[in-house]
C-alpha positions as CSV (number, residue, x, y, z in Angstrom):
1,M,123.5,130.0,108.8
2,G,123.5,128.6,105.3
3,L,124.3,125.1,104.1
4,V,128.0,124.3,104.5
5,I,129.6,122.1,101.9
6,K,132.9,120.4,102.7
7,T,135.1,118.3,100.5
8,I,136.3,114.9,101.8
9,K,139.1,113.1,100.1
10,T,140.3,109.8,101.4
11,I,142.6,106.9,100.3
12,I,140.9,103.6,100.8
13,Q,143.0,100.8,102.3
14,V,143.4,97.3,100.8
15,P,142.0,95.2,102.3
16,Q,139.3,97.8,102.8
17,S,138.8,98.6,106.5
18,D,135.5,99.4,108.3
19,S,137.4,102.1,110.2
20,F,137.9,104.7,107.5
21,E,134.6,106.3,108.6
22,E,135.8,106.4,112.2
23,S,139.1,108.0,111.2
24,L,137.1,110.8,109.6
25,N,134.6,110.9,112.6
26,L,131.8,109.7,110.3
27,H,129.1,107.4,111.4
28,W,126.3,105.5,109.6
29,D,122.8,106.3,110.8
30,E,121.3,102.8,111.7
31,S,117.8,104.2,112.0
32,S,117.8,105.4,108.4
33,E,116.1,103.4,105.6
34,T,119.1,104.1,103.3
35,D,122.8,104.7,104.0
36,R,123.1,108.1,105.8
37,L,126.3,109.6,107.1
38,Y,126.8,112.0,110.0
39,Q,129.5,113.5,112.2
40,I,129.3,114.4,115.9
41,E,130.0,118.1,116.4
42,D,129.7,119.7,119.8
43,G,127.9,116.6,121.0
44,K,125.2,116.7,118.3
45,K,124.5,114.6,115.2
46,V,125.3,116.6,112.1
47,Y,124.4,115.0,108.8
48,L,127.1,115.2,106.1
49,N,126.9,117.9,103.4
50,S,130.0,117.2,101.3
51,N,131.6,116.5,98.0
52,Y,133.3,113.1,98.3
53,E,136.2,111.5,96.6
54,S,138.1,108.3,97.5
55,Y,141.3,107.1,95.9
56,W,143.0,103.7,95.5
57,P,146.5,103.4,97.1
58,N,147.9,103.6,93.5
59,G,146.5,107.2,93.3
60,R,143.7,106.4,90.9
61,L,140.2,107.6,91.6
62,N,138.0,105.0,93.4
63,G,134.7,106.9,94.0
64,K,133.2,110.3,93.5
65,G,129.9,111.8,94.4
66,A,128.1,114.1,97.0
67,Y,126.3,113.9,100.3
68,L,123.4,116.1,101.2
69,N,121.8,115.9,104.6
70,G,123.8,112.6,105.0
71,F,122.4,111.0,101.9
72,R,124.3,110.1,98.8
73,V,122.7,112.3,96.1
74,G,123.1,113.1,92.4
75,F,125.5,111.4,90.1
76,W,128.0,108.9,91.6
77,Q,130.9,107.1,89.9
78,I,133.0,104.1,91.1
79,W,136.2,102.9,89.4
80,E,138.2,99.7,89.5
81,E,141.7,99.9,90.9
82,S,142.9,99.4,87.3
83,G,141.3,102.8,86.3
84,Y,138.3,101.4,84.4
85,I,134.8,102.6,85.3
86,A,132.9,100.0,87.4
87,F,129.6,101.7,88.1
88,H,127.8,105.0,87.6
89,G,124.3,106.3,88.3
90,V,122.1,108.7,90.2
91,Y,120.9,108.8,93.8
92,S,117.6,110.6,94.7
93,R,117.5,113.3,97.4
94,K,116.8,110.6,99.9
95,G,119.8,108.4,98.9
96,K,117.9,105.8,96.9
97,R,119.3,104.6,93.5
98,F,117.3,106.3,90.8
99,S,116.7,105.5,87.1
100,K,119.4,103.5,85.3
101,W,122.7,102.4,86.9
102,R,125.4,100.9,84.7
103,Q,127.9,98.3,85.8
104,Y,131.1,97.6,83.8
105,K,133.8,94.9,83.9
106,S,137.2,96.1,82.6
107,G,135.4,99.1,81.0
108,V,132.9,96.9,79.1
109,L,129.1,97.2,79.8
110,Y,128.1,94.2,82.0
111,M,124.7,95.2,83.4
112,I,122.1,97.9,83.5
113,M,120.0,98.2,86.6
114,D,116.8,100.3,86.0
115,H,115.2,101.4,89.2
116,G,111.4,101.8,89.2
117,A,109.0,102.8,92.0
118,N,108.7,99.2,93.4
119,W,110.9,97.2,91.1
120,I,114.4,96.9,89.7
121,Q,115.1,95.5,86.2
122,Y,118.4,93.9,85.6
123,D,119.7,93.6,82.0
124,G,122.8,91.4,81.6
125,Y,125.1,91.8,78.6
126,D,127.8,89.6,77.2
127,M,131.4,90.7,76.4
128,K,130.4,92.1,73.0
129,G,127.4,94.1,74.4
130,N,124.6,91.7,73.4
131,L,121.6,91.6,75.8
132,W,121.2,88.0,77.0
133,H,119.3,88.2,80.3
134,R,116.6,90.5,81.7
135,S,114.8,90.0,85.0
136,R,112.8,92.1,87.4
137,I,112.6,92.1,91.1
138,Y,109.5,93.5,92.7
139,N,109.1,94.8,96.3
140,E,112.8,94.2,97.1
141,W,113.6,93.6,100.8
142,T,110.0,93.0,101.8
143,D,107.9,89.9,102.5
144,N,106.3,90.3,99.1
145,E,109.5,90.2,97.1
146,Y,109.5,88.2,93.9
147,W,111.5,87.8,90.7
148,E,110.3,87.6,87.1
149,T,112.5,86.5,84.3
150,L,111.7,88.3,81.0
151,I,114.6,87.2,78.8
152,S,117.0,84.3,79.3
153,L,119.3,83.3,76.4
154,E,122.7,81.7,76.2
155,P,125.2,84.6,75.9
156,L,127.0,84.6,72.5
157,Y,130.3,85.9,74.1
158,P,130.2,84.8,77.8
159,W,132.3,86.5,80.4
160,P,135.3,84.2,81.4
161,E,134.0,83.4,84.9
162,E,130.6,82.4,83.5
163,T,131.8,79.7,81.1
């Protein structure tokens, strides 16, 4: 039998509940290094192969991506409830963030997270798109984790909550 791809669409609840996975008979694999979803079918663990969309209660898109063998894979997008893009980036075949992810606030670039083999570089931008901070974390989530600050300036146009 070939690979079966389903489409799952759900409306997230506000405040967001931990039980939406349960309502769809989805479970997180605790033994996996990254988030991995599965369902129980005929008493067996079956990893999710699905296109995925979630919606805010106001009908706007909240998230869109795909699962393959239970892992988030490929291009994913997350939106704010207001409709502005919040994040987008790519997951590898094993569900790890890959390459450059972008984060936005009210549609304006806020941060770029560049994922390397054993490091993540964070570039912070002010409200007008000027780079003001760059740091790297090496060996994240290990005993050998450490940070390195590469650029640290005062932002020319700080975000309101950072003033």
